[in-house]
Wavefront OBJ file of the C-alpha trace (Angstrom):
o trace
v 1.003 0.194 20.379
v -1.395 3.171 20.374
v -4.787 2.920 18.769
v -7.103 5.879 18.032
v -10.658 5.200 16.867
v -12.645 7.952 15.106
v -16.421 7.916 14.935
v -18.942 10.372 13.487
v -21.279 10.888 10.591
v -20.149 10.364 7.039
v -18.156 13.321 5.564
v -17.829 14.995 8.959
v -14.042 14.994 8.905
v -12.894 11.603 10.261
v -10.423 11.017 7.418
v -9.119 14.568 7.713
v -8.503 13.922 11.441
v -6.838 10.560 10.647
v -4.507 12.114 8.080
v -3.643 14.941 10.522
v -2.797 12.455 13.263
v -0.679 10.450 10.770
v 1.176 13.633 9.858
v 1.975 14.549 13.455
v 2.905 10.997 14.578
v 6.398 10.702 13.015
v 7.476 13.846 14.887
v 6.642 11.984 18.091
v 8.697 8.971 16.989
v 5.615 6.909 16.047
v 4.899 4.890 12.943
v 1.354 5.655 11.754
v -0.848 3.019 10.151
v -4.377 3.896 8.998
v -6.456 0.729 9.421
v -10.225 1.089 8.752
v -12.759 -1.315 10.228
v -14.031 -1.651 6.664
v -10.636 -2.443 5.125
v -11.753 -5.836 3.856
v -14.924 -4.275 2.333
v -12.915 -1.459 0.710
v -10.486 -4.010 -0.729
v -13.488 -5.833 -2.257
v -14.748 -2.550 -3.757
v -11.316 -1.840 -5.248
v -11.262 -5.324 -6.759
v -14.662 -4.522 -8.325
v -13.087 -1.357 -9.894
v -14.695 1.158 -7.560
v -12.970 3.929 -5.640
v -14.280 6.568 -3.253
v -12.758 9.304 -5.406
v -13.812 8.194 -8.856
v -17.153 6.526 -8.090
v -18.358 7.970 -4.793
v -22.054 6.937 -4.993
v -21.412 3.500 -6.421
v -18.559 2.947 -3.998
v -20.672 3.835 -0.973
v -23.609 1.656 -2.167
v -21.241 -1.279 -2.752
v -19.664 -0.966 0.695
v -22.990 -0.588 2.481
v -24.509 -3.625 0.669
v -21.424 -5.787 1.102
v -21.007 -4.855 4.728
v -24.681 -5.155 5.610
v -25.156 -8.507 3.845
v -22.352 -10.210 5.732
v -23.227 -8.421 9.010
v -26.830 -9.733 8.820
v -25.490 -13.287 8.898
v -22.561 -12.787 11.240
v -22.710 -9.459 13.201
v -19.072 -9.468 14.262
v -17.598 -10.713 10.947
v -15.996 -7.392 9.944
v -14.908 -6.583 13.479
v -13.152 -9.920 13.668
v -11.431 -9.192 10.364
v -10.290 -5.862 11.766
v -8.965 -7.450 14.959
v -7.034 -9.997 12.930
v -5.186 -7.182 11.121
v -4.729 -5.227 14.374
v -3.200 -8.301 16.093
v -0.829 -8.775 13.153
v 0.445 -5.258 13.681
v 0.771 -5.835 17.449
v 2.698 -9.068 16.826
v 5.032 -7.365 14.335
v 5.692 -4.559 16.817
v 6.519 -7.009 19.615
v 8.867 -8.862 17.357
v 10.660 -5.661 16.450
v 10.889 -4.741 20.126
v 12.483 -8.049 20.881
v 14.942 -7.828 18.013
v 17.976 -5.588 17.512
v 16.110 -3.555 14.884
v 15.497 0.114 15.293
v 12.225 0.289 17.199
v 9.398 2.719 16.366
v 6.065 2.354 18.199
v 3.067 1.890 15.928
v -0.021 4.085 16.134
v -3.052 2.512 14.531
v -5.567 5.103 13.314
v -9.126 3.975 12.492
v -11.229 6.496 10.608
v -14.549 4.702 10.134
v -16.137 3.551 13.432
v -19.809 3.260 12.683
v -21.333 0.470 14.833
v -21.609 -0.164 18.572
v -19.815 -3.499 18.310
v -16.895 -1.751 16.637
v -16.762 0.715 19.497
v -16.978 -2.142 22.022
v -14.013 -3.857 20.312
v -12.067 -0.587 20.405
v -12.526 -0.279 24.123
v -11.437 -3.900 24.699
v -8.079 -3.217 23.018
v -7.606 -0.008 25.016
v -8.101 2.378 22.122
v -8.631 6.083 22.480
v -12.157 6.732 21.156
v -13.025 10.080 19.537
v -16.354 11.328 18.164
v -16.109 13.990 15.445
v -19.195 16.240 15.650
v -20.446 18.421 12.827
v -21.495 20.884 15.550
v -24.476 22.243 13.641
v -22.672 22.359 10.269
v -24.710 21.166 7.287
v -22.901 18.236 5.706
v -22.630 17.522 2.002
v -25.704 15.610 0.730
v -27.272 15.942 4.205
v -30.636 14.720 2.965
v -29.377 11.810 0.930
v -31.194 8.541 1.342
v -27.954 6.756 2.090
v -27.687 8.704 5.355
v -30.647 6.618 6.658
v -28.552 3.447 6.350
v -27.930 1.581 9.545
v -24.265 2.442 9.356
v -25.185 6.046 10.160
v -27.514 5.257 13.080
v -24.945 5.495 15.894
v -23.551 8.789 14.739
v -26.979 10.242 13.975
v -28.200 9.297 17.461
v -25.146 10.984 19.006
v -25.620 14.154 16.961
v -29.325 14.182 17.889
v -28.329 14.239 21.581
v -29.874 10.853 22.366
v -29.214 10.411 26.150
v -28.194 6.792 25.602
v -25.240 8.015 23.497
v -24.073 10.842 25.781
v -20.866 9.076 26.873
v -20.301 7.197 23.610
v -16.623 7.995 23.340
v -13.863 9.297 25.615
v -13.330 12.419 23.522
v -15.430 14.690 21.318
v -14.031 17.168 18.802
v -16.322 19.694 17.094
v -15.826 20.405 13.396
v -18.322 23.191 12.808
v -16.116 25.896 11.413
v -13.151 25.686 9.005
v -10.935 22.758 8.146
v -7.885 24.732 9.274
v -9.295 25.317 12.757
v -10.349 21.625 12.937
v -6.883 20.333 12.029
v -5.338 22.616 14.618
v -7.698 21.222 17.228
v -6.608 17.657 16.276
v -2.929 18.636 16.416
v -3.345 20.119 19.887
v -5.084 17.004 21.173
v -2.321 14.838 19.726
v -0.207 16.019 22.674
v -2.355 13.721 24.797
v -3.412 11.046 22.302
v 0.177 10.352 21.197
v 1.222 10.151 24.866
v 3.209 13.432 24.763
v 0.955 14.193 27.763
v 2.990 16.714 29.630
v -0.146 18.132 31.211
v -1.419 14.770 32.475
v -4.938 15.209 31.005
v -5.662 11.561 30.180
v -6.748 10.599 33.718
v -7.700 14.028 34.951
v -11.394 14.948 35.496
v -10.965 18.592 36.455
v -13.229 21.174 34.802
v -10.474 22.325 32.390
v -9.564 18.856 31.158
v -13.278 17.908 30.816
v -13.818 21.018 28.699
v -11.029 19.938 26.364
v -12.234 16.294 26.114
v -15.739 17.403 25.212
v -14.571 20.400 23.177
v -16.545 22.936 25.146
v -15.511 26.471 24.371
v -12.838 27.430 26.896
v -12.490 30.804 28.598
v -9.220 32.687 28.803
v -8.902 31.475 32.371
v -9.153 27.836 31.236
v -6.474 28.432 28.582
v -4.274 29.977 31.279
v -4.872 26.872 33.351
v -3.105 24.668 30.822
v -0.262 27.175 30.413
v 0.355 27.321 34.135
v 0.067 23.550 34.567
v 2.946 23.118 32.134
v 5.067 25.654 34.001
v 4.751 24.172 37.477
v 7.749 21.996 38.290
v 7.864 22.092 42.080
v 5.081 19.659 42.796
v 2.459 22.452 43.305
v -0.880 21.787 41.651
v -2.725 24.404 39.678
v -5.767 23.183 41.620
v -4.358 25.274 44.504
v -5.159 28.362 42.473
v -8.881 27.569 42.920
v -9.913 27.781 39.296
v -13.709 28.044 40.051
v -13.079 31.189 42.144
v -11.062 32.662 39.303
v -13.811 31.912 36.835
v -16.359 33.619 39.108
v -14.131 36.681 39.361
v -13.882 36.785 35.583
v -17.681 36.645 35.227
v -18.092 39.467 37.746
v -15.657 41.668 35.805
v -17.530 41.016 32.571
v -20.822 42.035 34.236
v -19.307 45.305 35.399
l 1 2 3 4 5 6 7 8 9 10 11 12 13 14 15 16 17 18 19 20 21 22 23 24 25 26 27 28 29 30 31 32 33 34 35 36 37 38 39 40 41 42 43 44 45 46 47 48 49 50 51 52 53 54 55 56 57 58 59 60 61 62 63 64 65 66 67 68 69 70 71 72 73 74 75 76 77 78 79 80 81 82 83 84 85 86 87 88 89 90 91 92 93 94 95 96 97 98 99 100 101 102 103 104 105 106 107 108 109 110 111 112 113 114 115 116 117 118 119 120 121 122 123 124 125 126 127 128 129 130 131 132 133 134 135 136 137 138 139 140 141 142 143 144 145 146 147 148 149 150 151 152 153 154 155 156 157 158 159 160 161 162 163 164 165 166 167 168 169 170 171 172 173 174 175 176 177 178 179 180 181 182 183 184 185 186 187 188 189 190 191 192 193 194 195 196 197 198 199 200 201 202 203 204 205 206 207 208 209 210 211 212 213 214 215 216 217 218 219 220 221 222 223 224 225 226 227 228 229 230 231 232 233 234 235 236 237 238 239 240 241 242 243 244 245 246 247 248 249 250 251 252 253 254 255 256
């Protein structure tokens, strides 16, 4: 079972990313399940007649108060609730694998990671962790009082380049331009996240792979690196091309 955890400020694009992954997943033979950390809180809000679409302000206030009140008494209460649901999915998948039923691997997509203990739980279950950055974009209601809530602290600290949050997640995706560009970025990274990793980027720490994982703007040479890596089938590594030297040559040409 694959699990992808998405963190970032409110309204930065986590749900857009989750829906994009869920759209791509069936084509890779995966069964997508969107499972928020706050599922139990959201269920309570729905029972109270509140929805994110119809009552956005009241809905957010309810969820923050409900979540914070319980968290103050028992910090891991909501994390434990999430893990119960996650383990139910894992058990169901194992049962299907052991049966004669048609098997389809589950991909759990979490679009609301907001607290350090949620991120710690994600890492314990081997999840892929992704931070969605606004990349300088001004978010809707950017000065709203609700953005000072503790649930925004982790993401705010990351966006403010707090050194303690530098390596918060394994991946970072910038959403500072258009939604169409952002969704294409997510689709491209799904090649790795959904284990269609023909380029072997998951465990690679070369300059090109690091640039993709941190969403640093790539040069044409870096793009060519990925193309060539996919073409090599004789055991030769693209590293033998000496990418740093090629990059230096490109810089020299630009200066001329």
